[in-house]
C-alpha positions in Angstrom: -11.2 61.0 -15.3 -13.3 63.1 -17.7 -15.4 65.8 -16.1 -18.6 64.2 -17.4 -17.6 60.8 -15.8 -17.0 62.6 -12.4 -20.4 64.3 -12.6 -22.1 61.0 -13.5 -20.4 59.2 -10.6 -21.2 62.0 -8.2 -24.9 62.1 -9.2 -25.1 58.3 -8.8 -23.6 58.6 -5.4 -26.0 61.3 -4.3 -28.9 59.3 -5.6 -27.9 56.2 -3.7 -26.9 58.0 -0.5 -29.2 61.0 -0.4 -32.4 60.5 -2.2 -32.6 56.9 -1.1 -33.3 58.0 2.4 -36.6 59.5 1.4 -38.0 56.5 -0.5 -40.7 54.7 1.4 -41.3 57.5 3.8 -44.7 59.0 4.5 -43.7 62.4 3.2 -42.1 63.5 0.0 -38.7 65.0 -0.4 -39.1 68.6 0.7 -36.6 71.4 -0.1 -35.4 73.6 2.7 -37.3 76.5 1.1 -40.3 75.8 -1.1 -39.5 76.3 -4.7 -42.1 78.5 -6.6 -44.3 76.6 -8.9 -43.2 78.7 -11.9 -39.6 77.8 -11.2 -40.4 74.1 -11.0 -42.3 74.3 -14.2 -39.5 76.1 -16.0 -36.9 73.6 -14.7 -39.1 70.7 -15.8 -39.4 72.3 -19.3 -35.7 72.7 -19.6 -35.0 69.1 -18.5 -37.6 67.8 -21.0 -35.8 69.7 -23.8 -32.5 68.2 -22.8 -34.0 64.7 -22.5 -35.7 65.1 -25.9 -32.6 66.3 -27.7 -30.5 63.5 -26.1 -33.1 61.0 -27.2 -32.9 62.3 -30.8 -29.1 62.2 -30.7 -29.2 58.7 -29.5 -31.5 57.7 -32.4 -29.2 59.5 -34.8 -25.8 58.6 -33.4 -26.5 55.8 -30.9 -24.4 53.3 -32.8 -21.2 55.3 -32.2 -19.5 53.7 -29.2 -17.8 56.9 -28.3 -21.0 58.9 -28.1 -23.6 56.4 -26.9 -22.5 56.3 -23.2 -22.4 60.1 -22.9 -25.7 60.6 -24.6 -27.3 57.9 -22.3 -25.8 59.8 -19.3 -27.3 63.1 -20.5 -30.7 61.4 -21.1 -30.8 59.5 -17.8 -29.6 62.5 -15.8 -32.3 64.8 -17.2 -34.9 62.1 -16.5 -33.7 61.7 -12.9 -33.6 65.4 -12.3 -37.1 65.8 -13.6 -38.3 63.0 -11.3 -36.7 64.7 -8.3 -38.4 68.0 -9.2 -41.8 66.2 -9.5 -41.2 64.5 -6.1 -40.4 67.8 -4.4 -43.5 69.5 -5.9 -46.4 70.1 -3.5 -49.5 68.1 -4.4 -51.7 69.8 -6.9 -54.8 71.3 -5.4 -58.2 70.7 -6.9 -59.9 74.1 -7.3 -63.3 72.5 -6.8 -62.2 71.1 -3.4 -59.9 73.6 -1.6 -58.2 72.4 1.5 -58.8 75.7 3.3 -62.2 76.9 2.3 -62.8 80.7 2.7 -64.7 81.5 5.9 
């Protein structure tokens, strides 16, 4: 088994068994320790770059049967990871309506 195949299968397994437990619950997936907003932003940027490059490579080399599955895996994995980061993010606060107004 190729390392990339192992990673893809492991991610799919985690997605089905782990993240699926949180779907339909009242609360979002919460990390054990809150991730700073700047870190979440940077991770999202990196994943968007990976997703964009994979998409461009799919357009350019998508007809190649040896490359297409691997490029799709990269594209879909980056997309799923970005979704997980968004789900773990705390809700954005509206500066005009703070939850804890100063006293």
